[in-house]
BAFI-547488 format. One record per residue (C-alpha): residue number from 0; residue in three letters; x, y, z. Coordinates in steps of 0.02 Angstrom, whole numbers, m for minus. Each point is the difference from the previous one (the first is absolute). Layout:
BEGIN
rec num:NUM, residuo:Ala, u:X, v:Y, w:Z $
...
//
This chain:
BEGIN
rec num:0, residuo:Met, u:m1338, v:m1342, w:m8038 $
rec num:1, residuo:Arg, u:m177, v:2, w:38 $
rec num:2, residuo:Ser, u:31, v:m122, w:144 $
rec num:3, residuo:Arg, u:121, v:111, w:69 $
rec num:4, residuo:Leu, u:m117, v:149, w:m17 $
rec num:5, residuo:Ser, u:m124, v:m101, w:91 $
rec num:6, residuo:Leu, u:119, v:m28, w:142 $
rec num:7, residuo:Tyr, u:60, v:168, w:16 $
rec num:8, residuo:Ala, u:m176, v:69, w:10 $
rec num:9, residuo:Ala, u:m46, v:m127, w:132 $
rec num:10, residuo:Gly, u:159, v:45, w:99 $
rec num:11, residuo:Thr, u:m47, v:188, w:m15 $
rec num:12, residuo:Val, u:m173, v:m31, w:62 $
rec num:13, residuo:Leu, u:59, v:m107, w:144 $
rec num:14, residuo:Ala, u:119, v:136, w:54 $
rec num:15, residuo:Ala, u:m133, v:131, w:m11 $
rec num:16, residuo:Cys, u:m123, v:m107, w:108 $
rec num:17, residuo:Ser, u:150, v:m23, w:125 $
rec num:18, residuo:Leu, u:21, v:182, w:11 $
rec num:19, residuo:Val, u:m180, v:37, w:18 $
rec num:20, residuo:Leu, u:m12, v:m135, w:129 $
rec num:21, residuo:Ser, u:154, v:69, w:88 $
rec num:22, residuo:Gly, u:m83, v:178, w:m2 $
rec num:23, residuo:Cys, u:m171, v:m64, w:63 $
rec num:24, residuo:Asn, u:85, v:m85, w:154 $
rec num:25, residuo:Gly, u:109, v:158, w:27 $
rec num:26, residuo:Asp, u:m163, v:103, w:m2 $
rec num:27, residuo:Glu, u:m89, v:m112, w:118 $
rec num:28, residuo:Asp, u:160, v:7, w:127 $
rec num:29, residuo:Ser, u:5, v:178, w:m14 $
rec num:30, residuo:Ala, u:m184, v:33, w:21 $
rec num:31, residuo:Gly, u:m4, v:m120, w:146 $
rec num:32, residuo:Ala, u:141, v:88, w:91 $
rec num:33, residuo:Pro, u:m76, v:173, w:38 $
rec num:34, residuo:Ala, u:m162, v:m91, w:56 $
rec num:35, residuo:Ser, u:107, v:m103, w:126 $
rec num:36, residuo:Thr, u:103, v:151, w:48 $
rec num:37, residuo:Ala, u:m154, v:107, w:26 $
rec num:38, residuo:Ser, u:m85, v:m137, w:101 $
rec num:39, residuo:Ser, u:168, v:m18, w:107 $
rec num:40, residuo:Ala, u:15, v:187, w:25 $
rec num:41, residuo:Glu, u:m178, v:7, w:54 $
rec num:42, residuo:Ser, u:28, v:m146, w:122 $
rec num:43, residuo:Gly, u:156, v:80, w:60 $
rec num:44, residuo:Lys, u:m106, v:166, w:28 $
rec num:45, residuo:Asp, u:m123, v:m85, w:103 $
rec num:46, residuo:Gly, u:114, v:m102, w:99 $
rec num:47, residuo:Gly, u:98, v:163, w:36 $
rec num:48, residuo:Asn, u:m164, v:81, w:71 $
rec num:49, residuo:Ala, u:m25, v:m154, w:104 $
rec num:50, residuo:Ser, u:173, v:m4, w:70 $
rec num:51, residuo:Asp, u:39, v:179, w:21 $
rec num:52, residuo:Gly, u:m168, v:29, w:111 $
rec num:53, residuo:Lys, u:m67, v:124, w:m124 $
rec num:54, residuo:Gly, u:m173, v:6, w:m90 $
rec num:55, residuo:Asp, u:m130, v:m98, w:109 $
rec num:56, residuo:Ser, u:117, v:m7, w:146 $
rec num:57, residuo:Ser, u:m3, v:190, w:22 $
rec num:58, residuo:Gly, u:m188, v:m10, w:m5 $
rec num:59, residuo:Gly, u:11, v:m126, w:146 $
rec num:60, residuo:Lys, u:110, v:117, w:92 $
rec num:61, residuo:Glu, u:m130, v:147, w:m26 $
rec num:62, residuo:Asn, u:m139, v:m106, w:63 $
rec num:63, residuo:Ala, u:103, v:m59, w:152 $
rec num:64, residuo:Asp, u:37, v:187, w:44 $
rec num:65, residuo:Asp, u:m180, v:53, w:m27 $
rec num:66, residuo:Gly, u:m60, v:m149, w:124 $
rec num:67, residuo:Gly, u:134, v:42, w:134 $
rec num:68, residuo:Ser, u:m50, v:186, w:m4 $
rec num:69, residuo:Ser, u:m195, v:m53, w:18 $
rec num:70, residuo:Gly, u:33, v:m116, w:137 $
rec num:71, residuo:Ser, u:85, v:118, w:111 $
rec num:72, residuo:Thr, u:m119, v:135, w:m29 $
rec num:73, residuo:Ala, u:m164, v:m105, w:35 $
rec num:74, residuo:Gly, u:m31, v:m4, w:184 $
rec num:75, residuo:Gln, u:151, v:96, w:36 $
rec num:76, residuo:Gly, u:m3, v:91, w:176 $
rec num:77, residuo:Glu, u:108, v:135, w:73 $
rec num:78, residuo:Gly, u:188, v:m38, w:3 $
rec num:79, residuo:Gly, u:m15, v:m101, w:m165 $
rec num:80, residuo:Ser, u:m68, v:m155, w:87 $
rec num:81, residuo:Asn, u:m140, v:m105, w:m67 $
rec num:82, residuo:His, u:m96, v:15, w:166 $
rec num:83, residuo:Leu, u:m150, v:117, w:m1 $
rec num:84, residuo:Pro, u:m10, v:134, w:131 $
rec num:85, residuo:Asp, u:m84, v:m56, w:160 $
rec num:86, residuo:Ala, u:m160, v:89, w:36 $
rec num:87, residuo:Pro, u:14, v:151, w:125 $
rec num:88, residuo:Ala, u:m23, v:m51, w:190 $
rec num:89, residuo:Cys, u:m169, v:m6, w:77 $
rec num:90, residuo:Thr, u:m21, v:146, w:121 $
rec num:91, residuo:Asp, u:m136, v:69, w:108 $
rec num:92, residuo:Lys, u:m33, v:113, w:m146 $
rec num:93, residuo:Asn, u:m47, v:m141, w:m112 $
rec num:94, residuo:Ser, u:m52, v:m137, w:110 $
rec num:95, residuo:Thr, u:m82, v:m32, w:163 $
rec num:96, residuo:Val, u:34, v:m146, w:132 $
rec num:97, residuo:Thr, u:m124, v:m87, w:111 $
rec num:98, residuo:Val, u:39, v:m121, w:143 $
rec num:99, residuo:Val, u:m136, v:m138, w:m9 $
rec num:100, residuo:Ala, u:2, v:m127, w:151 $
rec num:101, residuo:Ser, u:m77, v:m162, w:20 $
rec num:102, residuo:Asn, u:m108, v:8, w:150 $
rec num:103, residuo:Gly, u:73, v:m110, w:143 $
rec num:104, residuo:Thr, u:141, v:m79, w:m107 $
rec num:105, residuo:Gly, u:141, v:101, w:29 $
rec num:106, residuo:Lys, u:19, v:25, w:m179 $
rec num:107, residuo:Ala, u:m25, v:150, w:m111 $
rec num:108, residuo:His, u:67, v:67, w:m167 $
rec num:109, residuo:Ile, u:59, v:167, w:m58 $
rec num:110, residuo:Lys, u:m83, v:45, w:m168 $
rec num:111, residuo:Leu, u:68, v:127, w:m113 $
rec num:112, residuo:Val, u:m116, v:60, w:m139 $
rec num:113, residuo:Asn, u:52, v:104, w:m151 $
rec num:114, residuo:Asn, u:m120, v:141, w:m8 $
rec num:115, residuo:Gly, u:66, v:66, w:m178 $
rec num:116, residuo:Asp, u:m7, v:m55, w:m176 $
rec num:117, residuo:Lys, u:186, v:m36, w:m24 $
rec num:118, residuo:Pro, u:104, v:m139, w:82 $
rec num:119, residuo:Cys, u:94, v:30, w:153 $
rec num:120, residuo:Ser, u:127, v:m120, w:84 $
rec num:121, residuo:Val, u:45, v:m56, w:179 $
rec num:122, residuo:Val, u:138, v:m117, w:57 $
rec num:123, residuo:Gly, u:46, v:m62, w:179 $
rec num:124, residuo:Thr, u:m74, v:m17, w:167 $
rec num:125, residuo:Pro, u:m92, v:147, w:67 $
rec num:126, residuo:Ser, u:8, v:53, w:188 $
rec num:127, residuo:Val, u:m165, v:m1, w:85 $
rec num:128, residuo:Glu, u:m47, v:103, w:164 $
rec num:129, residuo:Leu, u:m163, v:m40, w:64 $
rec num:130, residuo:Leu, u:m68, v:145, w:98 $
rec num:131, residuo:Ser, u:m138, v:26, w:130 $
rec num:132, residuo:Ala, u:m129, v:136, w:13 $
rec num:133, residuo:Lys, u:131, v:98, w:98 $
rec num:134, residuo:Asp, u:133, v:m36, w:m120 $
rec num:135, residuo:Lys, u:86, v:m125, w:110 $
rec num:136, residuo:Thr, u:111, v:m122, w:m90 $
rec num:137, residuo:Leu, u:m79, v:m172, w:31 $
rec num:138, residuo:Asn, u:144, v:m109, w:m86 $
rec num:139, residuo:Pro, u:164, v:83, w:42 $
rec num:140, residuo:Asp, u:84, v:m167, w:m20 $
rec num:141, residuo:Ala, u:m42, v:m18, w:m184 $
rec num:142, residuo:Val, u:119, v:m107, w:m107 $
rec num:143, residuo:Glu, u:19, v:m60, w:m178 $
rec num:144, residuo:Ala, u:m39, v:m172, w:m52 $
rec num:145, residuo:Gln, u:164, v:m98, w:m34 $
rec num:146, residuo:Asn, u:59, v:m97, w:m150 $
rec num:147, residuo:Gln, u:m141, v:68, w:m111 $
rec num:148, residuo:Glu, u:48, v:64, w:m179 $
rec num:149, residuo:Thr, u:m48, v:170, w:m62 $
rec num:150, residuo:His, u:m45, v:48, w:m175 $
rec num:151, residuo:Leu, u:m39, v:167, w:m93 $
rec num:152, residuo:Ile, u:m192, v:m2, w:m14 $
rec num:153, residuo:Gln, u:m77, v:102, w:m134 $
rec num:154, residuo:Val, u:m170, v:57, w:48 $
rec num:155, residuo:Asp, u:m115, v:41, w:m139 $
rec num:156, residuo:Gly, u:m133, v:140, w:9 $
rec num:157, residuo:Ser, u:m132, v:m53, w:131 $
rec num:158, residuo:Gly, u:101, v:m148, w:40 $
rec num:159, residuo:Phe, u:70, v:m54, w:166 $
rec num:160, residuo:Ala, u:157, v:m83, w:93 $
rec num:161, residuo:Ile, u:m10, v:m88, w:164 $
rec num:162, residuo:Ala, u:120, v:m27, w:153 $
rec num:163, residuo:Glu, u:m45, v:m118, w:142 $
rec num:164, residuo:Leu, u:m10, v:53, w:181 $
rec num:165, residuo:Asp, u:13, v:m117, w:149 $
rec num:166, residuo:Tyr, u:m41, v:68, w:173 $
rec num:167, residuo:Glu, u:m62, v:m53, w:161 $
rec num:168, residuo:Gly, u:m195, v:31, w:m6 $
rec num:169, residuo:Gly, u:m162, v:m59, w:68 $
rec num:170, residuo:Thr, u:m188, v:9, w:m18 $
rec num:171, residuo:Val, u:m19, v:96, w:168 $
rec num:172, residuo:Ser, u:m33, v:186, w:5 $
rec num:173, residuo:Glu, u:127, v:129, w:52 $
rec num:174, residuo:Gly, u:63, v:m23, w:175 $
rec num:175, residuo:Gly, u:m78, v:m178, w:14 $
rec num:176, residuo:Ser, u:101, v:m153, w:35 $
rec num:177, residuo:Gln, u:37, v:m162, w:m94 $
rec num:178, residuo:Asp, u:88, v:m150, w:68 $
rec num:179, residuo:Gly, u:49, v:90, w:150 $
rec num:180, residuo:Ile, u:76, v:142, w:m103 $
rec num:181, residuo:Thr, u:m74, v:180, w:12 $
rec num:182, residuo:Cys, u:m6, v:69, w:m171 $
rec num:183, residuo:Gly, u:60, v:173, w:m20 $
rec num:184, residuo:Tyr, u:m92, v:106, w:m120 $
rec num:185, residuo:Glu, u:m100, v:1, w:m164 $
rec num:186, residuo:Ala, u:103, v:55, w:m152 $
rec num:187, residuo:Val, u:m95, v:137, w:m83 $
rec num:188, residuo:Ser, u:135, v:50, w:m136 $
rec num:189, residuo:Ala, u:171, v:m40, w:m59 $
rec num:190, residuo:Val, u:154, v:79, w:m74 $
rec num:191, residuo:Val, u:73, v:m107, w:m133 $
rec num:192, residuo:Ser, u:176, v:40, w:m71 $
rec num:193, residuo:Leu, u:92, v:m56, w:m145 $
rec num:194, residuo:Glu, u:179, v:74, w:m26 $
rec num:195, residuo:Ala, u:m40, v:190, w:m27 $
rec num:196, residuo:Gln, u:m187, v:m21, w:m19 $
rec num:197, residuo:Gln, u:m130, v:1, w:144 $
rec num:198, residuo:Trp, u:m187, v:m26, w:11 $
rec num:199, residuo:Thr, u:m127, v:35, w:141 $
rec num:200, residuo:Ala, u:m106, v:m158, w:m20 $
rec num:201, residuo:Glu, u:m169, v:m41, w:57 $
rec num:202, residuo:Val, u:m29, v:m162, w:112 $
rec num:203, residuo:Arg, u:m149, v:m100, w:m38 $
rec num:204, residuo:Thr, u:m57, v:m166, w:62 $
rec num:205, residuo:Asn, u:m98, v:m157, w:m84 $
rec num:206, residuo:Glu, u:m20, v:m178, w:38 $
rec num:207, residuo:Ser, u:77, v:m47, w:m165 $
rec num:208, residuo:Gly, u:119, v:133, w:m21 $
rec num:209, residuo:Gly, u:m75, v:74, w:m153 $
rec num:210, residuo:Ile, u:m11, v:182, w:m21 $
rec num:211, residuo:Ala, u:m177, v:m2, w:m85 $
rec num:212, residuo:Asp, u:m95, v:m44, w:147 $
rec num:213, residuo:Ser, u:126, v:69, w:140 $
rec num:214, residuo:Val, u:m50, v:126, w:137 $
rec num:215, residuo:Pro, u:110, v:139, w:69 $
rec num:216, residuo:Gly, u:93, v:m45, w:161 $
rec num:217, residuo:Gly, u:m16, v:m165, w:99 $
rec num:218, residuo:Met, u:189, v:m47, w:m14 $
rec num:219, residuo:Ile, u:40, v:m35, w:186 $
rec num:220, residuo:Val, u:194, v:m10, w:25 $
rec num:221, residuo:Cys, u:50, v:m112, w:153 $
rec num:222, residuo:Asp, u:192, v:m2, w:m21 $
rec num:223, residuo:Pro, u:126, v:125, w:m50 $
rec num:224, residuo:Lys, u:76, v:m129, w:m131 $
rec num:225, residuo:Ser, u:m51, v:m11, w:m179 $
rec num:226, residuo:Thr, u:74, v:m60, w:m157 $
rec num:227, residuo:Val, u:m21, v:62, w:m186 $
rec num:228, residuo:Gly, u:49, v:m72, w:m157 $
rec num:229, residuo:Pro, u:44, v:80, w:m176 $
rec num:230, residuo:Phe, u:m112, v:63, w:m118 $
rec num:231, residuo:His, u:m72, v:m124, w:m134 $
rec num:232, residuo:Asp, u:m127, v:m2, w:m132 $
//
């Protein structure tokens, strides 16, 4: 009888332990499941944000929009282009023109000087009419130089632009002769035109063609032909 009781007690203990162990395992599984579920849910949430373009991707779009707006505004000129408006044209109101000849070389340059503080611009080839003291045109057959590129030249305040002039000239005085050719007259002034602009230019002469040491007059024109090129800096 005592032996049976012992076996019965042992069986009861084993059964109780079995139940306890089963309950512990169940608690562990049930406790682990929410953690796994919560992790999966969190992971799915993050994945959804990445895949549907929300969250950080919307911030990127906002930055891109801001950058595009800034890019189109910075340096924007009239008409919505990125080209800044050109400086206003140089005129006889904001600039002066001088024709400076290199004595005896048949070469001169037309020097346009911006007298203002703000930039002005010129583009193209000017026409040059050399005049005698009696306002006679000494180069009626003037032509433009061929195959030369023209560019818009911005002339800063106190700056200048140059155009080259070739003519038939010499070192002789007015009415003299050179190589059997009787030279016509001395050019004392010039009319320089560019599109709608026109300047009355002083004529000066220097051995080197520089305006600093030049003197008025002295440009002897021996032929009605001359060639002028475009303005350059």
